[in-house]
Jmol script that loads the backbone (N, CA, C; Angstrom):
load data "model"
ATOM      1  N   UNK A   1       0.855  -1.166   0.000  1.00  0.00           N
ATOM      2  CA  UNK A   1       0.000   0.000   0.000  1.00  0.00           C
ATOM      3  C   UNK A   1       0.900   1.227   0.000  1.00  0.00           C
ATOM      4  N   UNK A   2       0.417   2.296  -0.598  1.00  0.00           N
ATOM      5  CA  UNK A   2       1.146   3.562  -0.590  1.00  0.00           C
ATOM      6  C   UNK A   2       0.577   4.455   0.503  1.00  0.00           C
ATOM      7  N   UNK A   3       1.432   5.255   1.121  1.00  0.00           N
ATOM      8  CA  UNK A   3       1.005   6.150   2.190  1.00  0.00           C
ATOM      9  C   UNK A   3       1.932   7.352   2.236  1.00  0.00           C
ATOM     10  N   UNK A   4       1.449   8.439   2.815  1.00  0.00           N
ATOM     11  CA  UNK A   4       2.283   9.611   3.062  1.00  0.00           C
ATOM     12  C   UNK A   4       2.740   9.574   4.509  1.00  0.00           C
ATOM     13  N   UNK A   5       4.041   9.664   4.702  1.00  0.00           N
ATOM     14  CA  UNK A   5       4.584   9.664   6.064  1.00  0.00           C
ATOM     15  C   UNK A   5       5.138  11.043   6.366  1.00  0.00           C
ATOM     16  N   UNK A   6       4.710  11.600   7.497  1.00  0.00           N
ATOM     17  CA  UNK A   6       5.207  12.891   7.957  1.00  0.00           C
ATOM     18  C   UNK A   6       6.372  12.641   8.900  1.00  0.00           C
ATOM     19  N   UNK A   7       7.527  13.216   8.580  1.00  0.00           N
ATOM     20  CA  UNK A   7       8.743  12.941   9.336  1.00  0.00           C
ATOM     21  C   UNK A   7       9.077  14.009  10.376  1.00  0.00           C
ATOM     22  N   UNK A   8       8.417  15.169  10.334  1.00  0.00           N
ATOM     23  CA  UNK A   8       8.702  16.238  11.295  1.00  0.00           C
ATOM     24  C   UNK A   8       7.452  17.096  11.460  1.00  0.00           C
ATOM     25  N   UNK A   9       7.549  18.104  12.295  1.00  0.00           N
ATOM     26  CA  UNK A   9       6.458  19.070  12.443  1.00  0.00           C
ATOM     27  C   UNK A   9       6.855  20.406  11.820  1.00  0.00           C
ATOM     28  N   UNK A  10       7.674  20.356  10.766  1.00  0.00           N
ATOM     29  CA  UNK A  10       8.137  21.569  10.086  1.00  0.00           C
ATOM     30  C   UNK A  10       7.280  21.928   8.882  1.00  0.00           C
ATOM     31  N   UNK A  11       6.240  21.165   8.606  1.00  0.00           N
ATOM     32  CA  UNK A  11       5.348  21.490   7.508  1.00  0.00           C
ATOM     33  C   UNK A  11       5.211  20.365   6.507  1.00  0.00           C
ATOM     34  N   UNK A  12       4.277  20.533   5.564  1.00  0.00           N
ATOM     35  CA  UNK A  12       3.987  19.468   4.608  1.00  0.00           C
ATOM     36  C   UNK A  12       5.137  19.158   3.658  1.00  0.00           C
ATOM     37  N   UNK A  13       6.155  20.013   3.584  1.00  0.00           N
ATOM     38  CA  UNK A  13       7.300  19.713   2.726  1.00  0.00           C
ATOM     39  C   UNK A  13       8.068  18.481   3.216  1.00  0.00           C
ATOM     40  N   UNK A  14       7.831  18.061   4.457  1.00  0.00           N
ATOM     41  CA  UNK A  14       8.500  16.877   5.003  1.00  0.00           C
ATOM     42  C   UNK A  14       7.657  15.609   4.864  1.00  0.00           C
ATOM     43  N   UNK A  15       6.605  15.649   4.036  1.00  0.00           N
ATOM     44  CA  UNK A  15       5.850  14.442   3.714  1.00  0.00           C
ATOM     45  C   UNK A  15       6.643  13.630   2.695  1.00  0.00           C
ATOM     46  N   UNK A  16       6.682  12.340   2.876  1.00  0.00           N
ATOM     47  CA  UNK A  16       7.340  11.484   1.885  1.00  0.00           C
ATOM     48  C   UNK A  16       6.420  10.320   1.547  1.00  0.00           C
ATOM     49  N   UNK A  17       6.454   9.921   0.286  1.00  0.00           N
ATOM     50  CA  UNK A  17       5.629   8.817  -0.185  1.00  0.00           C
ATOM     51  C   UNK A  17       6.314   7.504   0.139  1.00  0.00           C
ATOM     52  N   UNK A  18       5.583   6.616   0.792  1.00  0.00           N
ATOM     53  CA  UNK A  18       6.070   5.269   1.090  1.00  0.00           C
ATOM     54  C   UNK A  18       5.271   4.327   0.202  1.00  0.00           C
ATOM     55  N   UNK A  19       5.957   3.559  -0.614  1.00  0.00           N
ATOM     56  CA  UNK A  19       5.241   2.695  -1.551  1.00  0.00           C
ATOM     57  C   UNK A  19       5.036   1.285  -1.021  1.00  0.00           C
ATOM     58  N   UNK A  20       5.648   0.952   0.109  1.00  0.00           N
ATOM     59  CA  UNK A  20       5.520  -0.412   0.635  1.00  0.00           C
ATOM     60  C   UNK A  20       5.035  -0.429   2.088  1.00  0.00           C
ATOM     61  N   UNK A  21       4.131   0.491   2.424  1.00  0.00           N
ATOM     62  CA  UNK A  21       3.559   0.519   3.778  1.00  0.00           C
ATOM     63  C   UNK A  21       2.708  -0.734   3.986  1.00  0.00           C
ATOM     64  N   UNK A  22       2.716  -1.292   5.191  1.00  0.00           N
ATOM     65  CA  UNK A  22       1.912  -2.502   5.423  1.00  0.00           C
ATOM     66  C   UNK A  22       0.414  -2.219   5.332  1.00  0.00           C
ATOM     67  N   UNK A  23      -0.311  -3.166   4.778  1.00  0.00           N
ATOM     68  CA  UNK A  23      -1.767  -3.059   4.697  1.00  0.00           C
ATOM     69  C   UNK A  23      -2.339  -3.412   6.071  1.00  0.00           C
ATOM     70  N   UNK A  24      -3.152  -2.527   6.655  1.00  0.00           N
ATOM     71  CA  UNK A  24      -3.710  -2.819   7.975  1.00  0.00           C
ATOM     72  C   UNK A  24      -4.674  -3.997   7.935  1.00  0.00           C
ATOM     73  N   UNK A  25      -4.758  -4.706   9.033  1.00  0.00           N
ATOM     74  CA  UNK A  25      -5.700  -5.818   9.168  1.00  0.00           C
ATOM     75  C   UNK A  25      -6.874  -5.356  10.018  1.00  0.00           C
ATOM     76  N   UNK A  26      -8.095  -5.516   9.522  1.00  0.00           N
ATOM     77  CA  UNK A  26      -9.245  -5.077  10.320  1.00  0.00           C
ATOM     78  C   UNK A  26      -9.434  -5.972  11.541  1.00  0.00           C
ATOM     79  N   UNK A  27      -9.835  -5.355  12.635  1.00  0.00           N
ATOM     80  CA  UNK A  27     -10.128  -6.086  13.858  1.00  0.00           C
ATOM     81  C   UNK A  27     -11.594  -6.475  13.899  1.00  0.00           C
ATOM     82  N   UNK A  28     -12.017  -7.059  15.007  1.00  0.00           N
ATOM     83  CA  UNK A  28     -13.427  -7.445  15.143  1.00  0.00           C
ATOM     84  C   UNK A  28     -14.354  -6.234  14.988  1.00  0.00           C
ATOM     85  N   UNK A  29     -15.382  -6.377  14.174  1.00  0.00           N
ATOM     86  CA  UNK A  29     -16.332  -5.301  13.962  1.00  0.00           C
ATOM     87  C   UNK A  29     -15.837  -4.210  13.028  1.00  0.00           C
ATOM     88  N   UNK A  30     -14.680  -4.391  12.384  1.00  0.00           N
ATOM     89  CA  UNK A  30     -14.127  -3.405  11.466  1.00  0.00           C
ATOM     90  C   UNK A  30     -14.116  -3.967  10.050  1.00  0.00           C
ATOM     91  N   UNK A  31     -14.000  -3.076   9.071  1.00  0.00           N
ATOM     92  CA  UNK A  31     -13.878  -3.486   7.676  1.00  0.00           C
ATOM     93  C   UNK A  31     -12.663  -2.800   7.066  1.00  0.00           C
ATOM     94  N   UNK A  32     -12.107  -3.388   6.036  1.00  0.00           N
ATOM     95  CA  UNK A  32     -10.991  -2.800   5.301  1.00  0.00           C
ATOM     96  C   UNK A  32     -11.544  -2.250   3.990  1.00  0.00           C
ATOM     97  N   UNK A  33     -11.293  -0.980   3.721  1.00  0.00           N
ATOM     98  CA  UNK A  33     -11.810  -0.326   2.524  1.00  0.00           C
ATOM     99  C   UNK A  33     -10.638   0.043   1.625  1.00  0.00           C
ATOM    100  N   UNK A  34     -10.729  -0.335   0.353  1.00  0.00           N
ATOM    101  CA  UNK A  34      -9.688   0.023  -0.619  1.00  0.00           C
ATOM    102  C   UNK A  34      -9.932   1.463  -1.069  1.00  0.00           C
ATOM    103  N   UNK A  35      -8.933   2.304  -0.907  1.00  0.00           N
ATOM    104  CA  UNK A  35      -9.012   3.698  -1.329  1.00  0.00           C
ATOM    105  C   UNK A  35      -8.088   3.854  -2.529  1.00  0.00           C
ATOM    106  N   UNK A  36      -8.618   4.352  -3.632  1.00  0.00           N
ATOM    107  CA  UNK A  36      -7.793   4.515  -4.825  1.00  0.00           C
ATOM    108  C   UNK A  36      -7.207   5.913  -4.944  1.00  0.00           C
ATOM    109  N   UNK A  37      -7.793   6.880  -4.274  1.00  0.00           N
ATOM    110  CA  UNK A  37      -7.264   8.241  -4.284  1.00  0.00           C
ATOM    111  C   UNK A  37      -7.691   8.925  -2.999  1.00  0.00           C
ATOM    112  N   UNK A  38      -6.839   9.743  -2.475  1.00  0.00           N
ATOM    113  CA  UNK A  38      -7.153  10.482  -1.257  1.00  0.00           C
ATOM    114  C   UNK A  38      -6.562  11.883  -1.344  1.00  0.00           C
ATOM    115  N   UNK A  39      -7.129  12.796  -0.623  1.00  0.00           N
ATOM    116  CA  UNK A  39      -6.639  14.166  -0.635  1.00  0.00           C
ATOM    117  C   UNK A  39      -5.991  14.537   0.680  1.00  0.00           C
ATOM    118  N   UNK A  40      -5.203  15.577   0.647  1.00  0.00           N
ATOM    119  CA  UNK A  40      -4.620  16.154   1.854  1.00  0.00           C
ATOM    120  C   UNK A  40      -5.450  17.389   2.157  1.00  0.00           C
ATOM    121  N   UNK A  41      -6.016  17.436   3.365  1.00  0.00           N
ATOM    122  CA  UNK A  41      -6.898  18.551   3.696  1.00  0.00           C
ATOM    123  C   UNK A  41      -6.235  19.512   4.692  1.00  0.00           C
ATOM    124  N   UNK A  42      -6.975  20.522   5.106  1.00  0.00           N
ATOM    125  CA  UNK A  42      -6.438  21.567   5.980  1.00  0.00           C
ATOM    126  C   UNK A  42      -5.950  21.002   7.313  1.00  0.00           C
ATOM    127  N   UNK A  43      -6.666  20.040   7.884  1.00  0.00           N
ATOM    128  CA  UNK A  43      -6.251  19.445   9.163  1.00  0.00           C
ATOM    129  C   UNK A  43      -4.929  18.693   8.990  1.00  0.00           C
ATOM    130  N   UNK A  44      -4.739  18.010   7.859  1.00  0.00           N
ATOM    131  CA  UNK A  44      -3.472  17.328   7.596  1.00  0.00           C
ATOM    132  C   UNK A  44      -2.317  18.332   7.566  1.00  0.00           C
ATOM    133  N   UNK A  45      -2.543  19.491   6.952  1.00  0.00           N
ATOM    134  CA  UNK A  45      -1.506  20.522   6.885  1.00  0.00           C
ATOM    135  C   UNK A  45      -1.232  21.075   8.281  1.00  0.00           C
ATOM    136  N   UNK A  46      -2.284  21.293   9.084  1.00  0.00           N
ATOM    137  CA  UNK A  46      -2.091  21.768  10.461  1.00  0.00           C
ATOM    138  C   UNK A  46      -1.275  20.755  11.268  1.00  0.00           C
ATOM    139  N   UNK A  47      -1.593  19.476  11.124  1.00  0.00           N
ATOM    140  CA  UNK A  47      -0.843  18.445  11.832  1.00  0.00           C
ATOM    141  C   UNK A  47       0.619  18.461  11.403  1.00  0.00           C
ATOM    142  N   UNK A  48       0.862  18.628  10.106  1.00  0.00           N
ATOM    143  CA  UNK A  48       2.231  18.639   9.586  1.00  0.00           C
ATOM    144  C   UNK A  48       3.031  19.814  10.145  1.00  0.00           C
ATOM    145  N   UNK A  49       2.342  20.890  10.493  1.00  0.00           N
ATOM    146  CA  UNK A  49       3.012  22.058  11.073  1.00  0.00           C
ATOM    147  C   UNK A  49       3.051  22.012  12.598  1.00  0.00           C
ATOM    148  N   UNK A  50       2.394  20.996  13.190  1.00  0.00           N
ATOM    149  CA  UNK A  50       2.378  20.880  14.639  1.00  0.00           C
ATOM    150  C   UNK A  50       1.417  21.825  15.311  1.00  0.00           C
ATOM    151  N   UNK A  51       0.439  22.373  14.565  1.00  0.00           N
ATOM    152  CA  UNK A  51      -0.505  23.337  15.133  1.00  0.00           C
ATOM    153  C   UNK A  51      -1.885  22.744  15.370  1.00  0.00           C
ATOM    154  N   UNK A  52      -2.069  21.456  15.120  1.00  0.00           N
ATOM    155  CA  UNK A  52      -3.347  20.801  15.373  1.00  0.00           C
ATOM    156  C   UNK A  52      -3.306  20.238  16.792  1.00  0.00           C
ATOM    157  N   UNK A  53      -4.202  20.704  17.682  1.00  0.00           N
ATOM    158  CA  UNK A  53      -4.154  20.248  19.073  1.00  0.00           C
ATOM    159  C   UNK A  53      -4.359  18.733  19.181  1.00  0.00           C
ATOM    160  N   UNK A  54      -3.468  18.092  19.908  1.00  0.00           N
ATOM    161  CA  UNK A  54      -3.595  16.661  20.150  1.00  0.00           C
ATOM    162  C   UNK A  54      -3.219  15.790  18.969  1.00  0.00           C
ATOM    163  N   UNK A  55      -2.587  16.365  17.961  1.00  0.00           N
ATOM    164  CA  UNK A  55      -2.205  15.595  16.777  1.00  0.00           C
ATOM    165  C   UNK A  55      -1.071  14.618  17.086  1.00  0.00           C
ATOM    166  N   UNK A  56      -0.851  13.664  16.183  1.00  0.00           N
ATOM    167  CA  UNK A  56       0.188  12.668  16.400  1.00  0.00           C
ATOM    168  C   UNK A  56       1.584  13.263  16.293  1.00  0.00           C
ATOM    169  N   UNK A  57       2.534  12.580  16.889  1.00  0.00           N
ATOM    170  CA  UNK A  57       3.929  12.988  16.807  1.00  0.00           C
ATOM    171  C   UNK A  57       4.611  12.201  15.694  1.00  0.00           C
ATOM    172  N   UNK A  58       5.532  12.831  14.967  1.00  0.00           N
ATOM    173  CA  UNK A  58       6.204  12.138  13.875  1.00  0.00           C
ATOM    174  C   UNK A  58       7.121  11.028  14.400  1.00  0.00           C
ATOM    175  N   UNK A  59       7.389  10.058  13.589  1.00  0.00           N
ATOM    176  CA  UNK A  59       6.831   9.840  12.263  1.00  0.00           C
ATOM    177  C   UNK A  59       5.438   9.230  12.364  1.00  0.00           C
ATOM    178  N   UNK A  60       4.544   9.652  11.479  1.00  0.00           N
ATOM    179  CA  UNK A  60       3.192   9.096  11.433  1.00  0.00           C
ATOM    180  C   UNK A  60       2.716   9.102   9.989  1.00  0.00           C
ATOM    181  N   UNK A  61       1.708   8.287   9.697  1.00  0.00           N
ATOM    182  CA  UNK A  61       1.101   8.263   8.365  1.00  0.00           C
ATOM    183  C   UNK A  61       0.005   9.317   8.322  1.00  0.00           C
ATOM    184  N   UNK A  62       0.078  10.194   7.345  1.00  0.00           N
ATOM    185  CA  UNK A  62      -0.861  11.291   7.217  1.00  0.00           C
ATOM    186  C   UNK A  62      -2.219  10.807   6.726  1.00  0.00           C
ATOM    187  N   UNK A  63      -3.245  11.558   7.066  1.00  0.00           N
ATOM    188  CA  UNK A  63      -4.598  11.270   6.596  1.00  0.00           C
ATOM    189  C   UNK A  63      -5.594  11.277   7.719  1.00  0.00           C
ATOM    190  N   UNK A  64      -6.651  12.034   7.537  1.00  0.00           N
ATOM    191  CA  UNK A  64      -7.699  12.108   8.546  1.00  0.00           C
ATOM    192  C   UNK A  64      -8.902  11.336   8.080  1.00  0.00           C
TER     193      UNK A  64
END
end "model"
wireframe off; spacefill off
backbone 0.3
color backbone group
């Protein structure tokens, strides 16, 4: 699976494409959905800059 990984809180310029990210396994009561295209939204950019309250710490896979 491909994913965007954020390596710092210095902004979206530190996003890097990972082409061999592991495919998650759904747990009980969950489903796995194939996504063919996704966008980066304003919250993703805020997280990349470290200005989104309670956001994850790098490195993390981007996407809300």
